[in-house]
KOLGUTOR-294545 format. One record per residue: chain; x, y, z of N, C-alpha, C, O, CB in turn. Coordinates in nm, 4 decimals. Glycine has a CB too. Layout:
N
[site 'A' [X Y Z] [X Y Z] [X Y Z] [X Y Z] [X Y Z]];
...
This chain:
111
[site 'A' [0.0825 -0.1187 0.0000] [0.0000 0.0000 0.0000] [0.0869 0.1250 0.0000] [0.0624 0.2177 -0.0772] [-0.0938 -0.0002 0.1202]];
[site 'A' [0.1874 0.1280 0.0854] [0.2769 0.2438 0.0897] [0.4039 0.2065 0.0166] [0.4629 0.1017 0.0427] [0.3075 0.2885 0.2369]];
[site 'A' [0.4460 0.2919 -0.0750] [0.5700 0.2700 -0.1458] [0.6824 0.3295 -0.0611] [0.7034 0.4508 -0.0617] [0.5660 0.3330 -0.2892]];
[site 'A' [0.7542 0.2442 0.0114] [0.8536 0.2913 0.1073] [0.9726 0.3586 0.0401] [1.0328 0.4493 0.0975] [0.9017 0.1763 0.1917]];
[site 'A' [1.0064 0.3158 -0.0792] [1.1194 0.3761 -0.1489] [1.0913 0.5231 -0.1801] [1.1758 0.6093 -0.1557] [1.1499 0.2989 -0.2783]];
[site 'A' [0.9739 0.5513 -0.2333] [0.9410 0.6905 -0.2647] [0.9214 0.7720 -0.1362] [0.9518 0.8912 -0.1328] [0.8139 0.6973 -0.3523]];
[site 'A' [0.8702 0.7068 -0.0302] [0.8533 0.7771 0.0964] [0.9883 0.8175 0.1549] [1.0043 0.9294 0.2035] [0.7766 0.6899 0.1959]];
[site 'A' [1.0859 0.7255 0.1500] [1.2188 0.7573 0.2016] [1.2872 0.8643 0.1168] [1.3554 0.9517 0.1704] [1.3052 0.6314 0.2066]];
[site 'A' [1.2697 0.8580 -0.0139] [1.3256 0.9623 -0.1003] [1.2647 1.0966 -0.0646] [1.3356 1.1965 -0.0527] [1.3011 0.9299 -0.2496]];
[site 'A' [1.1340 1.0988 -0.0477] [1.0639 1.2218 -0.0105] [1.1115 1.2731 0.1258] [1.1297 1.3934 0.1441] [0.9117 1.1979 -0.0079]];
[site 'A' [1.1314 1.1827 0.2200] [1.1741 1.2198 0.3543] [1.3147 1.2783 0.3538] [1.3387 1.3830 0.4141] [1.1683 1.0990 0.4466]];
[site 'A' [1.4080 1.2113 0.2860] [1.5448 1.2606 0.2830] [1.5587 1.3870 0.1998] [1.6444 1.4706 0.2284] [1.6368 1.1542 0.2295]];
[site 'A' [1.4763 1.4022 0.0978] [1.4775 1.5263 0.0206] [1.4311 1.6430 0.1070] [1.4888 1.7515 0.1014] [1.3884 1.5136 -0.1044]];
[site 'A' [1.3267 1.6209 0.1871] [1.2800 1.7279 0.2751] [1.3835 1.7595 0.3827] [1.3985 1.8753 0.4218] [1.1467 1.6894 0.3401]];
[site 'A' [1.4546 1.6583 0.4306] [1.5606 1.6799 0.5282] [1.6738 1.7628 0.4679] [1.7229 1.8565 0.5308] [1.6142 1.5458 0.5794]];
[site 'A' [1.7148 1.7282 0.3466] [1.8227 1.8015 0.2808] [1.7829 1.9465 0.2519] [1.8626 2.0384 0.2708] [1.8623 1.7313 0.1507]];
[site 'A' [1.6605 1.9658 0.2066] [1.6142 2.1017 0.1772] [1.6046 2.1836 0.3054] [1.6411 2.3011 0.3068] [1.4777 2.0983 0.1057]];
[site 'A' [1.5558 2.1225 0.4125] [1.5432 2.1978 0.5374] [1.6797 2.2327 0.5963] [1.6965 2.3414 0.6517] [1.4618 2.1180 0.6390]];
[site 'A' [1.7774 2.1428 0.5854] [1.9128 2.1747 0.6327] [1.9720 2.2863 0.5482] [2.0370 2.3767 0.6008] [2.0043 2.0494 0.6283]];
[site 'A' [1.9498 2.2804 0.4176] [1.9967 2.3873 0.3294] [1.9330 2.5211 0.3618] [2.0002 2.6243 0.3608] [1.9688 2.3519 0.1856]];
[site 'A' [1.8033 2.5198 0.3906] [1.7353 2.6446 0.4283] [1.7891 2.6991 0.5596] [1.8032 2.8205 0.5746] [1.5842 2.6222 0.4394]];
[site 'A' [1.8194 2.6116 0.6550] [1.8724 2.6576 0.7826] [2.0123 2.7149 0.7684] [2.0510 2.8027 0.8455] [1.8734 2.5443 0.8826]];
[site 'A' [2.0890 2.6667 0.6712] [2.2228 2.7202 0.6497] [2.2185 2.8553 0.5769] [2.3041 2.9410 0.5992] [2.3070 2.6203 0.5701]];
[site 'A' [2.1189 2.8735 0.4903] [2.1100 2.9962 0.4117] [2.0412 3.1080 0.4894] [2.0906 3.2208 0.4926] [2.0353 2.9699 0.2818]];
[site 'A' [1.9287 3.0778 0.5512] [1.8492 3.1809 0.6193] [1.9002 3.2022 0.7614] [1.9591 3.1117 0.8205] [1.6996 3.1419 0.6217]];
[site 'A' [1.8778 3.3217 0.8167] [1.9149 3.3446 0.9572] [1.8317 3.2573 1.0512] [1.7335 3.1955 1.0100] [1.8969 3.4933 0.9940]];
[site 'A' [1.8733 3.2534 1.1794] [1.8207 3.1569 1.2765] [1.6682 3.1486 1.2851] [1.6153 3.0411 1.2566] [1.8734 3.1902 1.4102]];
[site 'A' [1.5959 3.2487 1.3206] [1.4529 3.2216 1.3420] [1.3791 3.1897 1.2125] [1.2828 3.1130 1.2139] [1.3872 3.3405 1.4092]];
[site 'A' [1.4230 3.2479 1.0997] [1.3542 3.2243 0.9728] [1.3864 3.0858 0.9169] [1.2994 3.0197 0.8603] [1.3924 3.3321 0.8710]];
[site 'A' [1.5095 3.0428 0.9326] [1.5481 2.9098 0.8856] [1.4773 2.7995 0.9620] [1.4348 2.7000 0.9034] [1.6976 2.8917 0.8972]];
[site 'A' [1.4646 2.8172 1.0936] [1.3953 2.7182 1.1751] [1.2469 2.7131 1.1395] [1.1879 2.6054 1.1306] [1.4132 2.7497 1.3241]];
[site 'A' [1.1878 2.8298 1.1195] [1.0458 2.8346 1.0808] [1.0223 2.7710 0.9451] [0.9243 2.6991 0.9258] [0.9960 2.9787 1.0789]];
[site 'A' [1.1130 2.7977 0.8500] [1.0987 2.7386 0.7165] [1.1169 2.5870 0.7230] [1.0463 2.5133 0.6541] [1.2010 2.8006 0.6182]];
[site 'A' [1.2110 2.5397 0.8052] [1.2338 2.3954 0.8177] [1.1127 2.3263 0.8813] [1.0728 2.2185 0.8372] [1.3607 2.3681 0.9013]];
[site 'A' [1.0550 2.3870 0.9831] [0.9356 2.3292 1.0456] [0.8175 2.3278 0.9486] [0.7424 2.2305 0.9422] [0.8985 2.4077 1.1722]];
[site 'A' [0.8022 2.4370 0.8733] [0.6943 2.4416 0.7744] [0.7139 2.3345 0.6676] [0.6173 2.2751 0.6197] [0.6870 2.5806 0.7090]];
[site 'A' [0.8385 2.3104 0.6311] [0.8684 2.2088 0.5313] [0.8378 2.0693 0.5844] [0.7818 1.9866 0.5125] [1.0145 2.2180 0.4882]];
[site 'A' [0.8740 2.0425 0.7096] [0.8458 1.9114 0.7674] [0.6972 1.8895 0.7908] [0.6527 1.7751 0.7999] [0.9206 1.8950 0.8976]];
[site 'A' [0.6208 1.9956 0.8005] [0.4756 1.9818 0.8119] [0.4122 1.9691 0.6739] [0.3193 1.8905 0.6556] [0.4155 2.1017 0.8875]];
[site 'A' [0.4613 2.0454 0.5770] [0.3994 2.0491 0.4444] [0.4296 1.9237 0.3617] [0.3407 1.8740 0.2925] [0.4465 2.1721 0.3691]];
[site 'A' [0.5507 1.8720 0.3669] [0.5865 1.7580 0.2821] [0.5034 1.6326 0.3114] [0.4548 1.5711 0.2165] [0.7330 1.7260 0.2994]];
[site 'A' [0.4846 1.5916 0.4367] [0.3977 1.4744 0.4578] [0.2530 1.4988 0.4159] [0.1853 1.4060 0.3718] [0.4011 1.4336 0.6035]];
[site 'A' [0.2050 1.6219 0.4292] [0.0687 1.6512 0.3849] [0.0564 1.6371 0.2336] [-0.0431 1.5850 0.1832] [0.0274 1.7923 0.4282]];
[site 'A' [0.1578 1.6837 0.1619] [0.1576 1.6708 0.0166] [0.1645 1.5236 -0.0230] [0.0933 1.4796 -0.1132] [0.2753 1.7489 -0.0452]];
[site 'A' [0.2498 1.4484 0.0443] [0.2635 1.3060 0.0149] [0.1328 1.2319 0.0436] [0.0917 1.1459 -0.0342] [0.3785 1.2450 0.0972]];
[site 'A' [0.0684 1.2648 0.1539] [-0.0586 1.2004 0.1888] [-0.1669 1.2343 0.0870] [-0.2479 1.1488 0.0512] [-0.1036 1.2429 0.3294]];
[site 'A' [-0.1682 1.3597 0.0403] [-0.2670 1.4006 -0.0589] [-0.2452 1.3254 -0.1901] [-0.3413 1.2857 -0.2559] [-0.2601 1.5526 -0.0825]];
[site 'A' [-0.1188 1.3059 -0.2278] [-0.0888 1.2302 -0.3488] [-0.1349 1.0866 -0.3374] [-0.1924 1.0320 -0.4315] [0.0595 1.2345 -0.3782]];
[site 'A' [-0.1101 1.0247 -0.2227] [-0.1507 0.8850 -0.2040] [-0.3026 0.8709 -0.2010] [-0.3571 0.7749 -0.2556] [-0.0907 0.8291 -0.0747]];
[site 'A' [-0.3701 0.9646 -0.1385] [-0.5164 0.9579 -0.1335] [-0.5770 0.9796 -0.2716] [-0.6782 0.9175 -0.3042] [-0.5713 1.0619 -0.0353]];
[site 'A' [-0.5172 1.0665 -0.3537] [-0.5705 1.0861 -0.4879] [-0.5468 0.9625 -0.5733] [-0.6266 0.9344 -0.6627] [-0.5072 1.2090 -0.5537]];
[site 'A' [-0.4397 0.8877 -0.5486] [-0.4180 0.7617 -0.6192] [-0.5217 0.6578 -0.5779] [-0.5695 0.5809 -0.6612] [-0.2765 0.7088 -0.5924]];
[site 'A' [-0.5563 0.6555 -0.4493] [-0.6549 0.5586 -0.4015] [-0.7939 0.5895 -0.4550] [-0.8724 0.4980 -0.4801] [-0.6573 0.5563 -0.2491]];
[site 'A' [-0.8252 0.7176 -0.4725] [-0.9555 0.7577 -0.5233] [-0.9681 0.7353 -0.6730] [-1.0772 0.7502 -0.7280] [-0.9811 0.9026 -0.4911]];
[site 'A' [-0.8617 0.7007 -0.7390] [-0.8693 0.6790 -0.8825] [-0.8382 0.8047 -0.9609] [-0.8834 0.8186 -1.0746] [-1.0054 0.6283 -0.9201]];
[site 'A' [-0.7628 0.8961 -0.9037] [-0.7226 1.0157 -0.9756] [-0.8267 1.1244 -0.9801] [-0.8267 1.2050 -1.0731] [-0.6860 0.9802 -1.1120]];
[site 'A' [-0.9153 1.1295 -0.8829] [-1.0160 1.2344 -0.8818] [-0.9613 1.3658 -0.8307] [-1.0314 1.4669 -0.8358] [-1.1330 1.1926 -0.7982]];
[site 'A' [-0.8393 1.3681 -0.7819] [-0.7805 1.4918 -0.7318] [-0.8334 1.5271 -0.5957] [-0.8540 1.4393 -0.5119] [-0.8064 1.6051 -0.8271]];
[site 'A' [-0.8559 1.6553 -0.5725] [-0.8999 1.6992 -0.4411] [-1.0508 1.7108 -0.4314] [-1.1014 1.7675 -0.3346] [-0.8369 1.8310 -0.4074]];
[site 'A' [-1.1245 1.6584 -0.5293] [-1.2700 1.6628 -0.5240] [-1.3243 1.5706 -0.4190] [-1.2503 1.4943 -0.3570] [-1.3289 1.6278 -0.6573]];
[site 'A' [-1.4549 1.5776 -0.3989] [-1.5140 1.4992 -0.2918] [-1.5415 1.3556 -0.3316] [-1.5717 1.2730 -0.2455] [-1.6405 1.5631 -0.2463]];
[site 'A' [-1.5321 1.3237 -0.4595] [-1.5580 1.1861 -0.4999] [-1.7038 1.1520 -0.4892] [-1.7400 1.0549 -0.4228] [-1.4772 1.0905 -0.4169]];
[site 'A' [-1.7899 1.2306 -0.5540] [-1.9334 1.2162 -0.5350] [-1.9873 1.0862 -0.5907] [-2.0956 1.0436 -0.5503] [-2.0049 1.3309 -0.5983]];
[site 'A' [-1.9160 1.0207 -0.6824] [-1.9669 0.8982 -0.7399] [-1.9319 0.7741 -0.6618] [-1.9735 0.6647 -0.7001] [-1.9173 0.8843 -0.8765]];
[site 'A' [-1.8581 0.7861 -0.5550] [-1.8163 0.6680 -0.4819] [-1.9085 0.6415 -0.3653] [-1.9657 0.7333 -0.3066] [-1.6738 0.6830 -0.4335]];
[site 'A' [-1.9217 0.5150 -0.3332] [-1.9964 0.4820 -0.2126] [-1.8999 0.4726 -0.0969] [-1.7819 0.4446 -0.1180] [-2.0752 0.3501 -0.2293]];
[site 'A' [-1.9450 0.4945 0.0219] [-1.8595 0.4861 0.1386] [-1.8016 0.6190 0.1790] [-1.7058 0.6219 0.2562] [-1.7498 0.3904 0.1139]];
[site 'A' [-1.8547 0.7286 0.1310] [-1.8110 0.8590 0.1767] [-1.6860 0.9112 0.1096] [-1.6220 1.0007 0.1650] [-1.7889 0.8544 0.3206]];
[site 'A' [-1.6475 0.8610 -0.0055] [-1.5337 0.9130 -0.0772] [-1.3996 0.8632 -0.0289] [-1.2993 0.9327 -0.0455] [-1.5354 1.0575 -0.0703]];
[site 'A' [-1.3941 0.7451 0.0306] [-1.2683 0.6923 0.0787] [-1.2055 0.5963 -0.0207] [-1.1207 0.5157 0.0175] [-1.2885 0.6237 0.2109]];
[site 'A' [-1.2440 0.6028 -0.1450] [-1.1771 0.5279 -0.2494] [-1.1899 0.3787 -0.2350] [-1.2979 0.3276 -0.2053] [-1.0350 0.5639 -0.2528]];
[site 'A' [-1.0800 0.3079 -0.2558] [-1.0806 0.1639 -0.2580] [-1.0900 0.0993 -0.1220] [-1.1075 -0.0223 -0.1144] [-0.9610 0.1163 -0.3251]];
[site 'A' [-1.0793 0.1749 -0.0139] [-1.0849 0.1142 0.1184] [-1.2227 0.0598 0.1517] [-1.2344 -0.0485 0.2092] [-1.0438 0.2143 0.2225]];
[site 'A' [-1.3264 0.1330 0.1164] [-1.4605 0.0960 0.1587] [-1.5531 0.0710 0.0406] [-1.6683 0.1144 0.0424] [-1.5182 0.2036 0.2468]];
[site 'A' [-1.5059 0.0032 -0.0595] [-1.5930 -0.0413 -0.1674] [-1.6256 0.0645 -0.2693] [-1.7426 0.0994 -0.2849] [-1.7177 -0.0925 -0.1114]];
[site 'A' [-1.5282 0.1169 -0.3391] [-1.5517 0.2193 -0.4396] [-1.6328 0.1639 -0.5557] [-1.7224 0.2316 -0.6063] [-1.4196 0.2758 -0.4898]];
[site 'A' [-1.6028 0.0429 -0.5983] [-1.6669 -0.0123 -0.7163] [-1.7752 -0.1140 -0.6840] [-1.8120 -0.1938 -0.7702] [-1.5644 -0.0752 -0.8039]];
[site 'A' [-1.8258 -0.1128 -0.5647] [-1.9273 -0.2111 -0.5298] [-2.0621 -0.1681 -0.5862] [-2.0950 -0.0494 -0.5874] [-1.9357 -0.2294 -0.3769]];
[site 'A' [-2.1394 -0.2651 -0.6327] [-2.2691 -0.2367 -0.6917] [-2.3807 -0.2338 -0.5886] [-2.4891 -0.1827 -0.6167] [-2.3005 -0.3385 -0.7971]];
[site 'A' [-2.3562 -0.2872 -0.4706] [-2.4610 -0.2897 -0.3702] [-2.4697 -0.1527 -0.3019] [-2.3694 -0.0821 -0.2918] [-2.4347 -0.4017 -0.2664]];
[site 'A' [-2.5878 -0.1156 -0.2555] [-2.6013 0.0140 -0.1870] [-2.5314 0.0129 -0.0521] [-2.4787 -0.0902 -0.0101] [-2.7491 0.0498 -0.1682]];
[site 'A' [-2.5305 0.1261 0.0156] [-2.4635 0.1389 0.1441] [-2.5278 0.0550 0.2527] [-2.6094 -0.0326 0.2244] [-2.4616 0.2820 0.1864]];
[site 'A' [-2.4916 0.0814 0.3745] [-2.5421 0.0060 0.4886] [-2.6877 0.0425 0.5142] [-2.7249 0.1597 0.5109] [-2.4566 0.0327 0.6144]];
[site 'A' [-2.7686 -0.0581 0.5395] [-2.9082 -0.0345 0.5774] [-2.9235 -0.0671 0.7242] [-2.8497 -0.1488 0.7793] [-3.0066 -0.1194 0.4910]];
[site 'A' [-3.0197 -0.0028 0.7866] [-3.0440 -0.0224 0.9280] [-3.1841 -0.0752 0.9489] [-3.2753 -0.0457 0.8717] [-3.0231 0.1076 1.0056]];
[site 'A' [-3.2005 -0.1544 1.0553] [-3.3320 -0.2024 1.0942] [-3.3658 -0.1438 1.2298] [-3.2874 -0.1557 1.3240] [-3.3371 -0.3577 1.0973]];
[site 'A' [-3.4801 -0.0816 1.2407] [-3.5252 -0.0219 1.3664] [-3.5525 -0.1337 1.4668] [-3.6174 -0.2330 1.4338] [-3.6529 0.0661 1.3445]];
[site 'A' [-3.5029 -0.1172 1.5890] [-3.5245 -0.2182 1.6921] [-3.6618 -0.2076 1.7565] [-3.7041 -0.2983 1.8282] [-3.4183 -0.2069 1.7979]];
[site 'A' [-3.7326 -0.0962 1.7311] [-3.8646 -0.0776 1.7904] [-3.9735 -0.1298 1.6971] [-4.0560 -0.2118 1.7372] [-3.8886 0.0705 1.8226]];
[site 'A' [-3.9736 -0.0816 1.5713] [-4.0820 -0.1183 1.4795] [-4.0354 -0.2079 1.3642] [-4.1176 -0.2473 1.2815] [-4.1455 0.0069 1.4231]];
[site 'A' [-3.9079 -0.2407 1.3565] [-3.8499 -0.3331 1.2574] [-3.8613 -0.2835 1.1136] [-3.8683 -0.3648 1.0214] [-3.9169 -0.4674 1.2683]];
[site 'A' [-3.8631 -0.1519 1.0926] [-3.8618 -0.0971 0.9570] [-3.7167 -0.0877 0.9097] [-3.6289 -0.0501 0.9874] [-3.9319 0.0433 0.9518]];
[site 'A' [-3.6907 -0.1214 0.7830] [-3.5577 -0.1132 0.7245] [-3.5438 0.0231 0.6575] [-3.6292 0.0632 0.5784] [-3.5330 -0.2294 0.6227]];
[site 'A' [-3.4350 0.0942 0.6899] [-3.4120 0.2286 0.6366] [-3.2626 0.2544 0.6338] [-3.1848 0.1715 0.6809] [-3.4855 0.3369 0.7214]];
[site 'A' [-3.2208 0.3686 0.5792] [-3.0798 0.4065 0.5815] [-3.0666 0.5556 0.6128] [-3.0060 0.6308 0.5365] [-3.0117 0.3730 0.4464]];
[site 'A' [-3.1228 0.5964 0.7235] [-3.1125 0.7323 0.7740] [-3.0662 0.7267 0.9186] [-3.0380 0.6193 0.9716] [-3.2478 0.8076 0.7615]];
[site 'A' [-3.0586 0.8427 0.9819] [-3.0129 0.8458 1.1208] [-3.1202 0.7955 1.2160] [-3.0914 0.7191 1.3081] [-2.9713 0.9869 1.1596]];
[site 'A' [-3.2430 0.8382 1.1940] [-3.3548 0.7966 1.2790] [-3.4577 0.7242 1.1948] [-3.4648 0.7427 1.0733] [-3.4189 0.9179 1.3506]];
[site 'A' [-3.5364 0.6425 1.2597] [-3.6414 0.5686 1.1913] [-3.7474 0.6656 1.1391] [-3.7971 0.7486 1.2152] [-3.7047 0.4639 1.2857]];
[site 'A' [-3.7828 0.6563 1.0103] [-3.8848 0.7476 0.9585] [-4.0252 0.7162 1.0087] [-4.1135 0.8018 1.0030] [-3.8840 0.7440 0.8086]];
[site 'A' [-4.0464 0.5942 1.0579] [-4.1795 0.5571 1.1036] [-4.2042 0.5987 1.2482] [-4.3047 0.6635 1.2775] [-4.1993 0.4079 1.0889]];
[site 'A' [-4.1129 0.5618 1.3394] [-4.1384 0.5881 1.4813] [-4.0436 0.6925 1.5411] [-4.0669 0.7375 1.6533] [-4.1268 0.4593 1.5596]];
[site 'A' [-3.9379 0.7323 1.4701] [-3.8456 0.8338 1.5199] [-3.7405 0.7842 1.6159] [-3.6662 0.8639 1.6731] [-3.9211 0.9393 1.5851]];
[site 'A' [-3.7330 0.6541 1.6346] [-3.6355 0.5966 1.7274] [-3.4963 0.5978 1.6629] [-3.4830 0.5821 1.5415] [-3.6764 0.4513 1.7676]];
[site 'A' [-3.3938 0.6165 1.7451] [-3.2563 0.6115 1.6931] [-3.1880 0.4806 1.7284] [-3.0688 0.4643 1.7024] [-3.1745 0.7283 1.7474]];
[site 'A' [-3.2614 0.3875 1.7870] [-3.2048 0.2560 1.8160] [-3.2168 0.1712 1.6911] [-3.3267 0.1497 1.6400] [-3.2761 0.1880 1.9370]];
[site 'A' [-3.1025 0.1226 1.6416] [-3.1025 0.0506 1.5143] [-2.9981 -0.0593 1.5151] [-2.9094 -0.0635 1.6005] [-3.0773 0.1465 1.3978]];
[site 'A' [-3.0110 -0.1475 1.4182] [-2.9167 -0.2566 1.3975] [-2.8698 -0.2485 1.2536] [-2.9515 -0.2358 1.1625] [-2.9809 -0.3963 1.4293]];
[site 'A' [-2.7388 -0.2557 1.2319] [-2.6840 -0.2477 1.0962] [-2.7043 -0.3785 1.0229] [-2.6866 -0.4867 1.0789] [-2.5351 -0.2118 1.0995]];
[site 'A' [-2.7423 -0.3664 0.8950] [-2.7597 -0.4833 0.8090] [-2.6666 -0.4664 0.6902] [-2.6803 -0.3712 0.6133] [-2.9094 -0.5001 0.7627]];
[site 'A' [-2.5708 -0.5594 0.6745] [-2.4743 -0.5494 0.5658] [-2.5149 -0.6300 0.4473] [-2.4439 -0.6322 0.3468] [-2.3394 -0.5925 0.6111]];
């Protein structure tokens, strides 16, 4: 799932760039730039990996996927609908937060 070779390359590149920035810039600015770099690089890497998992949709919400836009983790290409719930009070099957018939929030998940 994680390509460790590219992750290590990314990690050492950010380390080299941050050391270079600390050598070039004066003390408080170099430290701030290095910290910003160590925060920004993993976020960029995570965004790249998530866009690969979503099938290249980029930073969009992934409106066509089931499972809330989490790509291949939770059934992107599954033909069956999402989780349905059965009310424990009146036994109606629904897929909302509360039962539309009796208003109860006690439910059982049906996969």
